[in-house]
N, C-alpha and C positions, 0 to 999 in steps of 0.2 A: 775484530782482530787487531784493531788499532791499540786496544788495551794490552793485548799480548805483546805486540811489537814494542810498545812503550816500556813494558816491564823487561822485555828481552834486552833492549838497548841499555836500560838502567843497570841490569845485571852485568852486561858487557863493560860498561863504563866503570863499574866497581871491581872488575877483574874476577867476577864470579862465573862467567859463562862466555860462550862465543856467540856469533850472530847467525849461525846456520840452524835452521829448524828442519829436520827431516820429517816434514809433514806438509800437506795432508795425505792420509791414506785414502785413495780414491778407487780402490778395487771394488768391483761389483759384489754386493752381498748375494751371491748366487745360491748358496746352499744354507738352509737355516741352522745347520749344525756348526758352522764355521766359528771358531773361538774368537777370531779377530774381527768378525763382522761388526762388533760394537764400536770399532774405530772409524767405520765408514759412514757415508751419508745414506746408504741403503741400496736397494736393488734396481733402481731406475737409472739408466744411463744418462738421460737428459737432465734429471734432477742432480745427479752426481756431477755432471759436467758444469752446471751452473754454480753448484756449491764449490767445486774446485777452483773455478776462476775467481769467484768472489773471495774465497778464503785466501788465495795467493795475493790478490791485489791488496786486501786489507792487511795482510801480514807484512808484505814487502814494502808497502807505502812508497812506491817509486817516485823519483823526482829527477830534475836535471834535464838535459837535452835529450833529443830523440836518438834511439839506437838504430841499428841497421834495418830492423824489421818493424819499426814503429814504437817500440817500447822505450821507456826512459833509461838513461844511462846509469843513474845512481840508485842505490837500494838502502832502505833502512835496515832490513833483515833479508835473509835469503831463504826462500821456501823450497821444498823438494816434493815432487809428485811421486808417490810410491804406491805399489811395487809393480813395475812394468814387466810383464803383463800376464793376465789370466792366472793370477795367484789368489786362491781362495780355499786352500786346503792346507792344514798344518799337520795333523796327525789323525788318521782315520783308518781303522781296520788293517793295520800293518803297513800302510803307506804314509810317508811323511813328506813334507815340503822339500826335503833335501834330495829325494830320489824320484819325485813325481814328474812324470812326463805328461803334461796337459795336452790332450789331442783336441784341437779346436779348429772348427771350420773357418775359412776366410770370411764367411758371412757373419758368424758370431764375433769374430775379432773386430770386424768393421762396425757392426751396429750395436755391439754390447761392450765387450771388454776394453776396447781402446778409446771409446767415446769420452770418458772422463779425462783421460790423459791428454787427448787432443785439446780439450778445453783448457786444461790446466796449463799447458805449454803455449798454445796458440792464442788463447784469449786472456789467460791470467798472466802470461809471461813469466812463468816460474824460472828460477835461477838454476834449478837442477832437476834431474830425474833419477830415481833409483831403480835399477833392474833387480829382478827377483831371483830366488833360489831355484825355482822350478825350471824345467825345460818346457818349451812349447813346440809341439810337433817334432820332437827329437833334437832340438837345439837349445842349449842353455841361453836364457834371455840375455845374460851378460856377455855372450859371445856371438850374438846374432847380427850378422853384417847387414841384414835387411832391416831389422828393427831399429838399431841404434843410429847408424849414419843415414839410413834411408828414410825411415818414418820420423824419428824424433828430431833429427837435425835437418834432414832434407825437406820433408813435407811440412813439419810444424815449426821449423825455424827456431830451435832452442838456442838461446844466447846464454850459455852457461856450461855446466859440466854434467857428465853422467857418472854416477857412483854405484858401486855394487852394494847389495845388501851385505851385511857383515859376514865375511868369510865365504861369500858366494863363489869366488874363484877357486878357493881350496875345495869347496863342496863339489863343483863340477869336475875337478880333477880327481879328488879322493873318493867321493861317494858315487858319482855318476860315471866315472871312468871315461870322460869325454875325450881327453887327450892322453897321449902315451907318456909324456914327460912334463915336469913342472914348467920347463921353458916353452913347451908347446902351448900350455895353458896361458902363459903370459902373452905369447904371440896372438892367440885366439882372441883375447880380450882387447888388447891395444889396437889390433887391426880392425876389430869390430867397432871401435869408437869409445871404449870405456876410458874414462879419464882419471878416476879416483877409486882406490880400493879401500873399502872399510875392512881392514884386516892387514896382516903382515905379508901376505903372499907376494904381491908385486915388489914390495921392498926387498924381499929376500931373493927372489929369483929373476928379477929383470936384468940385472947385470950379466947373469949367465946367458939369458936369451939374446942380449946384445952381442956377447962374445961369440955365440953360435950363429950370429947373423940371422936370427929368426925375427928380430925386430930392429928397426932402424932408429937413428937419432931423431929423424923426423916424426916417427910414431910417438916417441917420448915427448918431444917438443910440443906436439899438438895437445897431448893430454895435460901437460903442465900449463900451457897457455890457457886452455879452457877453464882450468881451475883457478889460476891466478887472476884472470879477468874478473871473476866473481868477487874475489877478495878486494880487488881494486874498486869495483863498483860499490862495495860496502865501506870504502874509505879506510881500509886497514893499513894503507901506506901513506896516509895524509897527515901524519904527525900527531900533535897534541890533541887528545880527544876533546878537551874542553873547548877547542876552537871549531869543532865540527858541528854540523847542523843539529845533531841530537846530543851534543855534549853536555847539555844542562840536565839530562835525565839522570836521576840517582835514586838512592834508597827511598826517598820521600814519594817516589812515583810508583812504588810497589805496594800492592794491597791498599790502595786508596779507597776511601768510602765510595767513590763513583765506580770503581772497578768491582767492588764487592756487590754493589747494587746491580751492576750489569750481570754478574754471575747469578744473582737471584732472579732477575727478569728472564734470563736465558733459560733457567730451570723451569720457571713458571710456563713459559711458552712451549716448552718441550713436552709437557704432560699431556697424555692422550686419554680422553674419556671413552672407555670401551663400552660401558653399560651404565644405564641410569634408570632403572625401573621405577615407575611411579614418581619420577622427579625426586627421588630420595636425596639427591645432592642438588645444591649444597646443604650441608647440615646447618641447623639453626642453633646459634649460641643461646637463644632464649629457651629452646626446648630441650637441648642436649647439654645438660650441666655436667654430667659425669660420662666420660668416654673411656672405654677400655682400649688400650693400645697394645696389640699383641703381635707376635711374629718375630722371626730371626732378624729382620731388617728394621725393627722398631727403634733400635739405637744405632743404626748404621752410621759409620763415619767413612773409613777408608773404602768400604764397598761402594759408596756413592760416586767415587771419582773414576772408577773403571781402571783401565791400564794406561800406561804412558802418561801419567799425570805428575805434575810438580807438587811442591809442598803447599798445601792450601793455607790461606790466611787464617781461617778458622772454620770449624764445622758447626752446622745446626742440624741435629738429628731429628728424625720424624717425631719422636716423643717430645723433644723440646719445642718443635714447631706447633704441634697440636696443643701442648700445654699452655701456649700463649693465648689460646682462644677459649678455653673452658676452665671452670672452677676446679674440677677434679679429674685427674687421669688415673686409671687403674692399669698398671703396667705388668705384663707377663710375657716373657719371650716365647713360650710355647714350644720352642725348639732350642737346643743348646747351641746350634750353629745352623748354617744354611743347608748342610748335608742332611740334617734332621733324621738321623738313622738310629736304630736301636730302641729298646723298650723303655729306656729311662727318660724319654722326652717329657717335659712338664706340660703336656697338653691339658691335663685335668685342671691345673691352676689357671690356664688361659680360659678354659670353659667357664670356670667359676667367676672370673672377672667379667666376662661377657654377660653372664646371667645377672650381674648387679649393675650394669651400666645402661645409660640411656641410648648409647650407640657404641658400635665397636668398629675399630679400624684395624685390619689385619695386613701386615706388611711382610710379603714373601718374595721369593724369586731366586735369582742366581747370584753368583759372585765369581771372582777370579779363580776359585778352586773348582769351578764347574765349567767355565768357558774362558779361554785366555789364549794368548799366543802360545803355540805348541800344544794346545788342548782343545780339540774339537769335541762336541757332544756326541753321544750315542743315542740320546733320547730327547724328545721335546716336552716331556712331562716335567712337572715340578719335582725337585729332588726329594728323596726319602719320604717322610711322613707329612710333608707340608700340606698336601691336599687333604689328608685326614684331619689336620689341625683346623683348617679353615672351615671344613664341613661340620666338624664338631662344634666349633664356635658359633657358626651360623644357626645350627639347630637349637642351641641353648640361648642365644641372644634374645632379649626382649625388645630390642630396638633395631634400627637398620644396621646392616653389616656392610662395610665398605672394604673391598679388597684392593690393595695397592701392590703392584708388581714392579720389582726392579730387575732388569735384565738387559743384556745387549741384543740378544736374539729372541725370536718368537718362542712362545710357550703354548702348548696345547692345554687350554683351560676350559675345555668344553663342559666339564663337570660344573664349574662355577658359573658359566654362562647360563646353564640350565637349572641352576639352583635358585628357586624363587626367594629364598631367605637371604641370598647375597644380592643386595639391591644395587650396588654400584661397584664398578671395577675401573681402576685407573692404571695406566702403564706410565712409569716415570723414567724408563731407561736407566742409565746411571747419571743422575741429575747434577752431580758436582757438589761442591762444598756447602751450598745453600739449599740442597735438595730437600731437607726436612722442612724448612720454612716454606718452600715452594709447594710441596705436597699439602701442607696445612692450609696455605692460602687458597688452593683450589678446593679442598674439601669444604671449607667454610665460606666459599663464595667471594673471597677478596679478589680472586682472579677467575675469570670465566675461561675454561679450557678451550683451546682451539687447535691443539696439536693433531697431526695426522700420522698414521703408521707409515714408516718408510720402507717396510717390508711386508710381504704376505705372511700371515700366521697360518701355517699348515697344520692339519691333524697329524697325530702320531703315525698313522699308517702310511703317510706319504713317504716316509723314510724307506719303507720296504720296496718302493717302486723306483727310487731315484738314488742309485749308488753315488756317493760323494765324488767318486773318480770319473763319473760320466759328465763331461763338460758341455754336452749339447744343451742349448737353450730351448730349442724347439721340440715340441712333443713328437713322439713316434708311436701312434696308437697300435700299429701292427706288432710292436715289440712290448707293448704295455708300459712304455716310458711316458710319464705325464707332462714333461716339460718343466720349465723353471720360471719363476717370477710371474707377476700378474700379466706380463706381456704374452706369455705362451701357455701358462697353466690355467686350465678351465675347470678343474675339479673342485671339490668341497674345500672350504676354508673355515678356520676358527674365526678369523677376521681378515678381510681383504686389504690389500695395499691401499693406502689412502684413507682408511676408516678412522673416524674420530668424531665424537659427538660434542655437543656444546650445551650449556644451560640455556642458550638462545636457539630458537628455531628460525631458519631462513627458507624462503621460497624463491627459487631461481627460475626466471622466465626469460625467453628470448625476446628481446625488445624489438629488434629489427631483423627481418629475414628476407634478404634479397632474392628475387626470382632466379637470378643467374649470378654465378660467382666464379671468377677465374683467379687462381692463386698461384703465384710463382713461388716454388718452395725455397728459393734462395732468399726471398725477401721476408717481409713481415705482414701479418694480416691482423687487422683490428676488428673486433666484433663487439657489438653493444649488447649488454645484458643487464638485468636489474636484479637486485637482491632486496627482499622485503623482510624486515625483522618482525616476527609475529609474537614475540614474548616481551616481558618486562625487563629482561637482562640485557645489559650492554654486551656486545660480543664482536667477534671477528668473522666476517664472511669470506671464506676462501673459495673462489670459483675455480674448480679444478676440471680442466678439459683435457682428456687424453685421446689423441687421434692417432691410430696406427694403420687403419685400413678404411678406405672409402668405397662404397658400392653405389652406383647411380643407376636407377632403373632406366631401361631403354638404351644403355650403352653396352656394347659387346666387349669393349676393351677394359679389363680390370685395371684399376689404378692403385698402386701401392704408395702409401705415404709413410716414410720412415721416421718422421718426427713423432716422438711419443708424447711427452707432456707439452701441450701447446703453451702452458704457462699458467700462472695465477698471479693475481694482484689482490692483496688483502686490504680491505677498507674497514676502518673503525665505524661501526654502524650503530646509531642510536635507535631508540624505539620507533617503530612504524615509519621509517623513512626509506626512500629508495635511492640507491647510489649506483651510478654506472660503473661497470668494470670493463677494462680493456685487456684483451688477451693477446699476447705476442709469443710466437714460437721461437725457440732457439734455432740457431743455424742448423740445417740438416747435416747429417754426417755421411751421406752416401752420394755418389755420383753415378750417372749424370743427373743433373737437375731437370725436372720436368714440371709441367703444369697440369692441373686437372680442371675439368669443366663439368659442372653438373647443375641440376635444377633443384626446385624445392623438394623433390622426391628423394633426395640423397639420403642414404641411411648410414649413420656412423656406427661403427662397432668398436668395442673396447678391447678386442684381442687382435693380435697381429698374425697375419698369414705370411707364408713365404712368397717373396716377389717372383 
């Protein structure tokens, strides 16, 4: 994030941008259909919380003296945690984010939806928080007097401003009919603690609200103060930019070789290896001289950067990336676009290319016409005739077939998992400007994949059991409701949360198991483990421990542990060596804090029960 903040300051110094980044989006990726899930760190609250705090610290690069609650007084840029809270539906089956009332239990708010925001504010020290369009339990989030002043400012100690999502105030007045008059809407937001309106509503109607004595000068002063303080922390009133700490940053600091290499490395590390039958991957440059590159994403550019992206420095398409490794590429799109609908799709030409190649790489998936802000999916299947394309190519290919998926959300690819002719499957997400090179680097073994899925990949029939409007996280078997995310859903999956293979195989063993262990959940617990690399490839060993519920034989009192991901530390491991790994949990999110005591016979489970 330092690279992003450098470029942000450089753009500001050149008069091309301001210093506020309304990012990160740390909403929980609760439902696989959500079009904006691609913006988030995934479905796990603990992972999302750690991501949020690290993202904000890296982006803001705080410096200077200590603030009231321990943070630094000065900021390089200003981050914003969005969208508070329980926002993860845009448009589904006649319901949209502008009129949706999310019915959420206090338990789900506490241990799921609010967890990333707490970390974003309390640990990351974000300069602002954005409230969302939707209502939560009948109250618009931007007018909730318990959420904004109570939780965000009171409990988490926000030192900054609270901003509405764009036109949110108008939305709860006009679409949700929450208040009778415009002036009542102004009063509801300012008294709830909103400081800044992304939109004209407050600018137009606040004067009338003051005249009608529905808001006071003190209400307005508080909002202005909270906003201006952030501007002051950014140095916006400090005079000549050239004399300020980051005044030296300019155009030469944008799109630097180091930043472009960082984009490439980030893309490499994000690739997830889902299938590798017979160690088909990595492909051999010596054995695979001619590679067919097919699919609607074979020449992807804009599709690789997802939504809310700036202007890339340059693109490397998958076709270009693969072409750097082999003598000959045979290119056929196979589909005219990602939708891949209609009888005129050039599937036959793609099949012919696969027939003539030593190996075939098929690049399929989704794009912003399928999943996006304002556009939730209705299916988890590949669009149009994409599945037909890859199956036909696999049947005809004389060499290994590698399927590469680009998407923000999960896809039901059971057919490909079960197709023996499809030897390898990679998920690249939306990998950014260097995505094509990163994909090629993984396919040909220049980079050993170590990415893990941040969400559960559900089968298509899951959608029939889980209406998108049902916000309950926990399963309700009596009603046939399956629950959501790996924490509560125990049904079949295409791929589970955290799945990800490697060209390297590791064996994890518990090195030291104490007979008795007492853990204070407010603190940290270090456990020793060892990882043994059993193959010739260099690789990353990520020890992933998820603890949600502990049962100890002989104890009659059940103990509930609310910490989900105990944590992971990644170590670069060379052939046949053992490296100790230390695991440390994030701070728990529920009170009161308790300790648990158990013996060697303790049984750890990977699913969470109700406390």
